Each structure stands twice: as C-alpha cells, then as structure tokens.
N, C-alpha and C positions, 0 to 999 in steps of 0.2 A: 370212680372217676366221674365227676360231674361235668356236664356240658356247660360251656359259657353262654349258651343261648337260652337259659331259663327265663329271661324276661319276656320273650315272645313265644316260648314253647307252649305256655298255658293256653293262650288264645288259639294257637294252631291246633292243639290237641282236641279242642271242641270241634273244629272243622273236620279233623280226621275221623273222629268218632261218628260223625254223620255218615261216613262211608264204610265203616267197619261193621260187618254184620253182628248182630247180637249173638251171644253164645247160645248154643242149642238148649242149654238148661239154665234157668235163673232161679236162684234160691228164693227170691222175693216174689216170683210170679205165681199167679193162681194156677197156671198150667202145670208148673212144677209140683205144686201141692197135690193137684188132682192125679198127676202121673205117679207120684209116690204112693198114693192110696191104691191106685190100680196095680202097681208092681207088688205091693204088699199082699193084696188079695190073690195075686197069681202065684206068689211065693216062688218067683223065678230066681235063677242064679246065673252067674257068668259061665260061659262055655268052658268046659274043663281045660282044653288046650290053651285057650286065651288066659285062663286063670293061672296056669303053670308058667306061662311067659311073663305075666305080670309079677308073680312072686319072685321069679328069677331077677327081674329088673329091680324090684324093691330091695332084695337082699344084697345086691351088688352096689346099690346106690346109697342106701340109708341104713343107719344102725339105731334109729330112733326107737324101734320096738322089734319084737319077733313077729313079723307080719303074718306068717302062716298060722301062728297060735292065737294072736289077738284079734285078727280079722280073717277067719277062714273063708268067709263069704263077703268079699270086699264091696260088692255092688248091692247086696241085699239091704232092705230097710233095717234100721236099728242103729247101733252105735256107728257113727260116721267114720269113714276112713278119710283123713285129710288129704287134699291134693288130688282127688279123683272124682270124676263125674262119669256116669254111665247112662246109656240109652237103651231102650227096648228095641230089639230087632224083630224081624218077621219070623224068626225061627224059635220063638218062645224062650229066648235067652236074653240076658243083659250083656251089653258090650261096653268096654271102656271107650269113652269118647274124648276125655281130656285128662292130662297128667301135668301137675304143677309141682316143681321142686324148688327149694332154696329160700323161700320167704314164708314166715309164719302167717297162718297156721299150717302151711304145707310142710311136708317132710324136709328135713335138712339133709345135706349130703355129707357123707363121711370123707375123711381125707384121702382115702384110697379110691374114691369114686372116679370112674371113667365113663365116657359117653357110651351108652348101651345101644348098639345097632339093632338089638332085638326089638327095640321099641317100634320099629317099622313093621314088625310082624303082627302088631295088633291091628286087625283088618278094619276096624271101625273108628280108629283114632282120628280125631279132628284137630286137636290142639296139643302142642308140646310147649312147655314153658319151664326153662331152667335159668334161674337167676343166682349168681354168686355161688355156683354149685361145684365147679371143677376148679379148685384153687391150689391144690398141692401136687397131685399126680398128673403128669403130662398126658394129654389125651387128644384125639383128633375127631373131627366130625366125619363119621363113616356112614355112608348110605349104600346099602346093598344094590348092586347093579340090576338085580332081578326083583321081582315081586314089588313093583312100585306101589306106594300107598296112595291110592286115588282119592281117599276121603280126607287127607290131611289138608286143612285150610290155614293153620297157623303153626309156624316153627319159630320160636323165640328163644335164643340163647344169648343172655346178656351178662356182662361182668363176670366172665369166667377166665381168670388169669392163667389157668393151665390148659385152656383150649387153644391149640395152636395148629399149624399146618395150613395147607391150602383149602379153599372151598372146593369140594369135590364136584366134578362135572356131572356126577350122578344126581345132583340137585334137580336136574331137568326131569327126573322121573316123577317128581312130586307135582303133577300138573294141576292139582286143585288148590295149590297154595294161593292165599290172598294176602297173608302177612308173613314176611320173611325178615326177621330181626336177628342179626349176628353182630351186635354192637358191643364194644368194650371187651373184646377178647384179645387173643394174640395171633389171629389169623394172618397169614402172609401169602405171598405169591400173587398171581394175577386174578382179576375178576373173571371167572369162566364165561366164555361166550354163551354157554348153554343156559345161563340164567335168563337170557333174553327170550327163551321159549316159554317161560312161565307167564303166559299172557293173562292169567286171572289175577295177577298180583295187583293189590291196591297200595301196599306199603312195603318199601324195600329200604332197609337200614343196615349198612355195612360199616358204620362210623367207628372211629377209635379202634383201629386195627393197624396192621403193618402191610397193607396191600400195596402192590407196586404195579408198574406197567400202565398201559393206556385204559381209559374207559372204553369198553367194547362199543363200537358204533351201532351194533345191533340192539343196544339197550332201548333205542327209540321204538322198538316193536312192542314195548310194554305200554300199550295205549290206554289201559285202564288205571294206570298208576296215579295215585293222589299224592303220595309222599315219597321223595327220593333223597336219601342222605348217604353220601360217600365221604363225609368230612373226616378230618384228622386221620389221614392215611399218607401214603407217599406216592400218589398217583401222578403220572406224567402225561405229556402230550396235550393235545387240544381238547376243548369241550366239544363232544360230538354234535354235529348239526341235528342228528336225529332226536335229540332231547326236545327239540321244538315240536315234534310230532306227538308228544304226550299231552294231548289237548285237555285232559282233566287235571293236570298237575297243579297242586296248591302249595307244596313245599319243595324247594330245590336247595339243597345244601351241599356244596362242593368245596367248602372252605378248608383251609389248612392242608393243602396238598402242594404239588409242584407243577400245577397246570400252566401251560404256556399258550401263546397266541392271543387272539382277540376273543371277545365275547360274540358268539355267532348271532347273526341276524335272526335266525330261526327262533331264538328265545322270545322275540317280540310277538310270537303267535300264542304264547301261553297266557291266554286271557283270564284264566281262573287263578293265576298265581297270586298267592298272598304273601309268601315268605321266600326271599331269594338271598342266599349268602354265598358269595364268591371270594371272601376275604382271604388274605394270607396265601396268595398264589404268586405266579409270575405273569399274570395277564397284562397285556399292554395294548395300546391303540384306542381306537374310537369305541364309543358305546354302540350297541346294536341299533340298526335302523328299525323303527317301529316301537321304540321304547315307550312312547306315549300311549300305546295300546294296552299296556298293563294296568288297566284301570282298577283292578282289585288288589294291587300290590300295597301292602301295609308295612313291610319290613324289607329294606334294601340295604344289605350289609356287604360292602366291597372295599374294606380297608386293606392297606398293605399290599398293593399291586403297583408295579411300575407303569402306570397308565400314561403319564406325561402328555396330557391333552387337556383342553379347556373343559370345564363342566358344561354339560349340555343343558340348554334352557328347557328342553322337553321334560326334564324331571319335574319341573314345576306344574305339569299337567297331571301328575299322579296324585290327585287330591286326597286319596285315602291313606297316603303314607303317614305312618306314625313314627318310624325310626328311619333315619337316613344317615349312614355312616360311610364316609368316603375319605378317611384320614390316611396320611402317609402314602400318597400315591402319585405325587408329582404334578397335581393339577395346577394349571396356570390360568391367567386371566382373572376376570372378576367373578364374584358370586352372582349368579344370574338373578335379576330382579324377580323372575318368575317364581323363585323359591318362596316368595311372600304369599303365594297362593296356597301353600301347603298348610291349611288352617287346622288340620288334625295332627300336625307334627308335634311330637313330644320330645324327641331327641334329634339334634343336628350336630354331627361330628365331622368337621372339615379340617382338623388340626394337622400340622406338619406337612403342608403343601407349599405351593408357590403362588398363592392367590394374591392379587393386587387390587388396588382401588379401594373404594369405601364399602362399608357394610350397608346393604340395602335397607332403606328406612322401613320398608314394609315388614321386615322381620320383627319389628317391635310390636306388631299387631297379632303375632302368633300367640294366642291366649292359652293354648294347651302346652306350650313349650316348657319343659322343666329341666332340660339339660342342653346347654349350648357350648360347644368347644370350637373356637376359631383360632386357637393359639398357634404360635410358631408359623406364621405366614408373613406376607409383605403388605398387609392391609394398612390403609392410612385414612386420615380424615377424622371428622367428629363422630364419635359413637352415637348412634341415633336412639339409644335407649334412655328412658327417664329413670329417675331414682327409684321409683316404685318397681319398675321392671328389674333393675339390678338387685334390689333387695329381695324380690320374690325368688329369683334364681339362686342368689347367694353363692355358696361354694359349688353349685352345679353349673356355674358359668366360668369359662376361662378365655380371656382375650389376651393373655400375656404373650410376649415374644413378637409383638407387632409395634415396633418403635414409632411408626407414624400415626398411631391412633391416639386420640386425646378426648377428654370429656369437656362438654360445654359448661364453662364455669358459672353460667347464669342459672343452671338447673337446680343448684342446691343439693350437693351430694354428701351432706354431713352423714357420717356413719357408714357410708358406702366404701368398701375397701377392696378394690380390684387390681391395684398395682398399675393403674394407667394415669398419666399426668393430666392435669387440667390444661386446656388449650391456652397457649400464651403464657404458661407458668412453668416453673421448675418443680412445683409441688406434685407429689404422687400420693395416692392412698397407700395405706399399709397393705402389704401383700397378703392375700388370703389364699391359701393353698387349695386348689380345686381337687375334687375327687380324682383319684388316679384312673379309675375305670369309667369310660363313657357309656355305662350300661345302666339299665333300669334296675332298681333294687329287686331282689328275688321276691316273687309272688305278685308282681304287678300284672294285672290282667284286665283288659278292657271289656271282657265278656263275662266275667264272673267276679263275685265279691270274695273276700278272704275266706268266708265260711265255705263257699262252694269250691274253692281251690282244691282242698284236700280230696273231696269226692271225685273231682275230675282227674286229679293226679293218680289216685288209686286205680281208677278205671283205665287210665292211660298206661300205667305200668302193667296192669293185668293183661291188657291186650297186646302190648308191644314188647 
C-alpha cells in the first residue's frame, strides 16, 4: 500500500535522516573493513547460546536455505549470511546486532512464518526490520514481559498483512528504542499509553492500521520525537494539546482518521515543523493561535474537514510553504491577499469551498506555482492571469465551477482552453480537463535530483 504523500515524503526523509543515528556497521566505511580484518585475525564466533537462538529464528522464519548447514558460523568472516550484522563484544565473542527480513538480498519469509518472540532473547540486538514478511499465517506482535532488550534502538515491521492484534503494552520495556515503525499492518485496538514512556524515540509511525480510540494525551512526553505519523487509522477524539510540547517535531501526520474538535493552539509552538497533514478528519472551527510562528512549515495539508471559517491571513506569513491544500472544508470569505507572499508555493488547492470575491492579483506573480485549483467556489470578477501564466500551468490549473469568473478579452487568449468565458461575451474556451489529483508527480523533491532520489529512498526504507 503506497502512501499518497510521496510528493513531499522525499524532502522530509532527508530531514529525518539527519536525526537517525547511523547503523553501527557500514559496509562502505573504513571502520567496517578494519573491524572485519580484526575479527578474522581473532577467529571469533558467535556465542553458542545466541547462535542456537538465531538458528531457531531462521528455521521458523525462512526456507531460503538450510541455515545450520550452509552457514554454521553466521558471524564469522567468509561467505556472507544475508540480513545479518554482527558486532564484537568484550567477551571475545561476536554478537548479532541487526536482523533484516523480507527484502532482497535479505532472507525472504515463508508462508508459515510468524513473529518470533525469541528475537528479544538476542542480548545485543540493536535493529529488527521485517518488510512484507508475515503475509499468510496470522500472527501477533509478542514482547515478553520480562528480559527487556535494553539495546534495541530500531523496531520496524512494515507491510505485514497477517500481523494483527493490539500493540502490546510491553512495548514499554524497549526503553532504548529510537525508531518504532509499525506501518501498513493490520494492528487494531487502542494506542497503548505505555508507548509514551519510550522517551528516546525519534520516529514513531503507526500509519495504515486499524487503530481506534483516542490519541493518548501522554504522547506529548516524547520530547525528542522528530517524526509522528498516525495517519490512515480510525482514531477518534481531539488532537492532544501535549503534541505541542514536542519541540523538535518536523513531521506531524494525523490525516485520514475521525478526529474531532479544533486544532489546538499548542501546535503553534512547533517551530521546527516542516510537514503537517490533518486532512480527512472531522476538525472544525478556527485555526490555532500562533499559526504564523510555524516559519519552517513547507507542507500544510488540511483538506476535507468541516472547518466552516474564513481563511486566516496569517497563512501568508508562512513564506517557506511549498504546498497548501485546504480543499473541501467549507471555507468562506475571500482568498487573503497575503497568499501572494507565498513565493515558494508550488501547489495551491482551495477547491470545493465557499470562497467569494476575486482572485488576488498577486497570485499571478507566484513564479514557482505549477498546480492551482480554485474550482467549485463562488469566485467572481476578471481572472488576473495573463495568457502566458495560463499556458504554463495548462491542465494543472482548474478554475471551473465559478460562474462569476471571466477572462479579459484584450489579453489575447488564443489557444488557451480553460472553460471560462471572456468578459462581456458568451464565448468560452474549450474545456480542458484538469488532473484529478492535486498532487505533485511522484519523485518531485526540492532537496535532491532524480538520481539522488533512489539512494535516499533506499536509505529511508532501510531505516524505517
């Protein structure tokens, strides 16, 4: 299942990677090469008890090979065992530090694979990554209540359609966690309050599940969090005020739930916020006080909420905004002239509201705009865009459904087909059907070129 936020995920992943610690071993680093030589000279091997646990996990998870026969010493130098990383301990033994399953070249998972709770018996394990692994046999995330793994910093279980059940409260025993990704599974039930005790977390992603109930107010205790994603669940209740206490937060995605109430004023304190998505909820009322303080905000996504309020002029002070999406939310009044100050704006979606008055002339000076949708409102007057502006946007502009709008006949709009009549005339251009989605094409990224995209994406998938 692909997230609809790919257009801005790429630029955000670079920001997240700045806060995610590098893996303890890097195949490309000089340190890795030197360590391998040292381990080879010492001829060390994994601790026997740890090795037996590892073989048990591999045999129940994967049928790619006969693990005990093909790799009797999985951590020793020589033919590599895919999906495993080891570190040297102070006891003259090697220890498993990372296990990856489900993506090539890592081991694939057999149809009968279930989540192995024995994995928490590996005392030096730092990272667990299961992607598209549990797909046929129902299984639950089981964490033993005793023997907490104090070394685990990353637990990533993504796209496992047979992983269901609640998130266990025993998650609180993993106190060293920095990355917790449980996205695109079939988890249900409430978000456990105990998750708020994981104060080392940098990234928390529970998106695309079937979680219900309220967002625990204690979630505000996660003061080191950089990314928070609860999108595409069935969460109810209001947005906790405590989220405003996450002073380092850069990504907040609560979209596609059933959240109610207003947007809390405390969100105005998130001065590092780059991405905020609250779309497709039941939020209503005014915007938060202090909205103009979000000076790092680049993506503001708040479509499909029954707000029924005028658009705040303060949005025009968010000069770093690249995408502003406020469609289908009952906004009334005029389009604030301050929106003309958003010189970095590439997408403006205000369709299906109750906006009145004219289109601000200053919007014609937004040189970076590539997608403009003002359709299905009550706008009127002369469209302030010249023929060059209209031709540049082409199908990426939609002004339809505003009977009061018209084109200045003296501008010369030959070849421009947007379905709006010329002022004082019954003539209209041939209708040109705009793009259905008001989204950037996949792969657009302001921080990396197309070549760099895949490298960033691979890193992002590896860590999350």
